[in-house]
C-alpha positions in Angstrom: -3.5 12.0 -14.6 -4.3 9.4 -12.0 -7.2 7.1 -12.8 -9.0 4.1 -11.2 -9.6 0.9 -13.1 -12.0 -1.6 -11.7 -10.4 -4.9 -12.7 -13.3 -7.0 -11.3 -16.3 -6.3 -9.1 -17.8 -8.6 -6.6 -20.5 -11.0 -7.8 -21.9 -11.2 -4.3 -22.3 -8.8 -1.4 -19.3 -6.5 -1.2 -17.0 -7.2 1.7 -13.7 -5.5 0.7 -12.0 -3.4 -2.0 -8.4 -4.3 -2.9 -6.6 -1.4 -4.5 -3.3 -2.0 -6.4 -0.6 0.7 -6.9 2.2 0.1 -9.4 5.7 1.4 -9.3 8.1 3.3 -11.6 7.4 2.8 -15.2 4.4 0.7 -14.2 1.0 0.2 -15.8 -2.5 -0.5 -14.2 -2.7 -3.8 -16.1 0.6 -4.9 -17.5 2.5 -4.5 -14.2 0.4 -7.3 -12.7 0.5 -9.7 -15.7 3.1 -12.4 -16.2 2.6 -12.4 -20.0 0.7 -10.4 -22.5 -2.2 -12.8 -22.0 -4.9 -11.0 -20.0 -5.7 -14.3 -18.2 -2.4 -13.8 -16.2 -3.7 -10.6 -14.7 -3.5 -12.1 -11.2 -5.4 -9.5 -9.1 -8.5 -10.9 -10.9 -7.6 -14.4 -9.6 -8.2 -13.0 -6.1 -11.8 -12.0 -7.0 -12.4 -15.5 -8.5 -11.2 -17.3 -5.4 -12.4 -14.9 -2.6 -16.0 -14.1 -2.3 -17.1 -10.5 -1.9 -14.0 -8.7 -3.4 -13.8 -5.8 -5.7 -10.4 -5.4 -7.4 -9.1 -1.9 -8.3 -5.9 -0.7 -10.0 -4.6 2.8 -9.9 -3.0 4.1 -13.0 -0.7 7.1 -13.1 2.3 8.5 -15.0 5.6 7.4 -13.4 8.4 7.2 -16.0 11.9 6.5 -14.8 13.4 9.2 -17.1 12.1 12.6 -18.3 13.1 11.3 -21.8 10.0 9.0 -21.4 7.6 11.5 -20.2 6.7 13.6 -17.1 6.0 12.5 -13.5 4.8 14.2 -10.4 6.8 14.3 -7.1 5.7 11.6 -4.6 3.8 14.1 -2.5 1.9 15.6 -5.4 1.1 12.2 -6.9 -0.2 10.9 -3.6 -2.4 14.0 -3.2 -3.6 13.6 -6.8 -4.6 9.9 -6.3 -6.2 10.6 -2.9 -8.5 13.2 -4.6 -9.5 10.7 -7.2 -10.2 7.9 -4.7 -12.3 10.0 -2.4 -14.8 10.9 -5.2 -15.2 7.3 -6.4 -18.8 6.3 -5.6 -18.0 2.6 -5.7 -15.5 3.0 -2.9 -18.0 4.5 -0.4 -18.5 1.1 1.3 -16.5 -2.0 2.1 -13.2 -2.7 3.9 -10.1 -1.4 2.2 -6.9 -3.4 1.4 -4.0 -1.5 -0.2 -1.3 -3.3 -2.2 1.8 -1.4 -3.5 4.7 -2.4 -5.6 8.0 -0.4 -5.3 7.1 3.3 -5.6 3.5 2.3 -5.2 4.2 1.4 -1.6 5.6 4.8 -0.9 2.6 6.4 -2.6 0.4 4.5 -0.2 2.2 5.7 2.8 2.2 9.3 1.7 -1.5 9.0 0.7 -2.3 7.7 4.2 -0.4 10.6 5.8 -2.5 13.1 3.8 -5.7 11.1 4.5 -5.1 11.3 8.3 -5.2 15.2 8.0 -8.2 15.2 5.6 -10.1 12.8 7.9 -10.3 15.6 10.5 -12.1 17.9 8.1 -14.1 15.7 5.7 -16.6 12.9 6.4 -15.7 11.0 3.2 -12.0 11.0 4.2 -12.8 9.8 7.7 -15.0 7.0 6.4 -12.3 5.8 4.0 -9.6 5.9 6.6 -11.7 4.0 9.1 -12.2 1.2 6.6 -8.5 0.6 5.8 -7.3 -2.4 7.8 -4.6 -4.0 5.7 -1.6 -2.8 3.7 0.8 -5.0 1.6 4.3 -3.8 0.5 5.9 -5.6 -2.4 9.5 -4.7 -3.0 9.0 -1.2 -1.7 12.2 0.9 -1.1 11.2 2.4 2.3 14.6 4.1 2.6 15.3 4.5 -1.1 17.2 2.6 -3.8 20.8 2.7 -4.9 19.6 2.7 -8.5 17.9 6.0 -8.0 21.1 7.4 -6.5 23.0 6.4 -9.7 20.3 8.3 -11.6 21.0 11.3 -9.5 24.7 11.1 -10.1 24.2 10.6 -13.9 21.3 13.1 -14.2 22.7 14.7 -17.4 22.6 11.4 -19.2 19.7 9.7 -17.5 17.5 12.8 -16.8 15.6 11.1 -14.0 12.0 12.0 -13.5 10.6 13.7 -10.4 9.3 10.2 -9.3 12.7 8.6 -9.6 14.4 11.4 -7.7 12.1 10.7 -4.8 13.7 7.3 -4.4 17.3 8.3 -3.8 18.9 6.1 -1.1 18.6 7.5 2.5 16.6 10.5 1.4 15.6 12.3 4.6 12.0 12.7 3.3 11.7 8.9 2.9 13.1 8.4 6.4 10.7 10.9 7.8 7.8 9.3 6.0 8.8 5.9 7.3 9.2 7.1 10.9 5.7 8.7 10.7 4.2 5.5 9.2 5.6 3.2 11.8 4.0 5.2 14.6 0.8 5.8 12.7 0.3 2.1 11.7 1.1 1.0 15.2 -1.5 3.3 16.7 -4.1 2.3 14.1 -3.3 -1.4 14.5 -3.0 -1.9 10.7 -2.2 -5.5 9.5 0.7 -5.8 7.1 2.3 -8.1 4.5 5.9 -7.2 3.5 7.6 -9.2 0.7 11.1 -8.5 -0.6 13.1 -9.5 -3.7 16.2 -11.7 -3.4 17.3 -12.0 -7.1 19.2 -9.4 -9.0 18.0 -8.0 -12.3 20.5 -8.3 -15.2 22.9 -5.4 -15.3 20.9 -3.4 -12.7 21.5 -5.8 -9.8 19.2 -5.9 -6.8 16.9 -2.9 -7.1 15.7 -2.8 -3.5 18.2 -4.1 -0.9 16.9 -6.1 2.1 17.3 -3.3 4.6 15.3 -0.8 2.5 12.6 -3.4 1.8 11.9 -3.8 5.5 9.9 -0.9 7.0 10.8 -2.1 10.5 7.2 -2.4 11.6 6.6 -3.9 15.0 5.9 -7.6 14.8 6.1 -7.7 11.0 8.5 -9.9 9.1 9.8 -8.9 5.6 9.4 -12.3 3.8 12.1 -13.1 1.2 10.8 -14.4 -2.1 12.5 -16.2 -5.1 11.9 -13.2 -7.3 13.6 -10.1 -8.7 12.2 -6.6 -8.5 9.9 -7.1 -11.5 8.9 -10.7 -11.3 7.7 -10.2 -7.7 4.5 -8.8 -9.1 4.2 -11.2 -12.0 3.3 -14.6 -10.4 3.0 -17.2 -13.2 0.3 -19.3 -11.5 -2.0 -19.5 -8.5 0.5 -21.7 -6.8 3.2 -19.1 -6.9 4.6 -18.0 -3.6 3.7 -14.3 -4.0 0.2 -15.0 -5.0 -0.2 -17.4 -2.1 1.1 -14.8 0.3 -1.3 -12.1 -0.9 -4.3 -14.4 -1.1 -3.9 -15.7 2.4 -3.1 -12.1 3.7 -6.5 -11.0 2.4 -8.3 -14.1 3.6 -6.8 -14.0 7.1 -9.4 -12.9 9.6 -8.3 -9.7 11.2 -10.1 -7.6 13.7 -8.4 -4.4 14.7 -7.9 -4.4 18.5 -9.8 -1.8 20.5 -7.4 1.1 21.3 -6.3 1.2 25.0 -7.8 4.7 25.4 -11.2 3.3 24.5 -10.7 0.3 26.9 -9.8 2.7 29.7 -12.7 4.9 28.9 -15.1 1.9 29.1 -13.6 0.9 32.5 -14.1 4.4 33.8 -17.7 4.4 32.6 -18.3 1.0 34.2 -16.7 2.3 37.5 -19.0 5.3 37.5 -22.1 3.1 37.0 -21.0 0.9 39.9 -20.5 4.0 42.1 -24.0 5.3 41.2 -25.5 1.9 41.8 -23.9 1.7 45.2 -24.9 5.2 46.1 -28.5 4.4 45.3 -28.4 1.3 47.4 -27.0 3.2 50.4 
């Protein structure tokens, strides 16, 4: 069952909600902690340093193997989380920033795809979608992971969960989702932060290869970090590169440009007003 955890609410007037989505085998708290000490739960550092933030973490079952528990397919999990978010009273106001690690980044993209459809039918969905202006992807396998492919080949021994099976390298569903997202994000003028791992994990190697970690969004660079797949979301201090990237991404002033259709419509209206004025003068 998906659930929302408010890690810290704004002590002043609310300006934005930052929502974190963990990956495979993740946890709404422990994923984002460098140690067992709760003081290393770095999303809370953001609220301490940036005025007007409310910090949220989404929790959901996402075991790597069915030996560890059950998991929903990516599409079902995104729909499950979307339903929970849309009925949360505290998320009815304020800008929205979404941050996803690994599978969490894919959940975000699938959730947005569903939200686009829901926004045409429900006011709450339309309001939530209109307030999303920034998305951060941390070590997200946009075109899948080789490790998931190994799980597919060794499914008798590993018994990969439904969530793991969604991450198989070059899965056509992931390619389709990424193609949709590139067009959608470009049309919506969403601001992005993309960080990728560069260090291998012992035995497992590099979980998300550089090409998969890059969603190929227009004008967006996939920044390499001195981290592996797990340490990328466990910055040890406020001076860590990952924390600095995320902090400045949230702080960066960003105003979504006016769509060209709206600009053209305004020009047409201005032209019509000019014609009417000239007509009256004549």
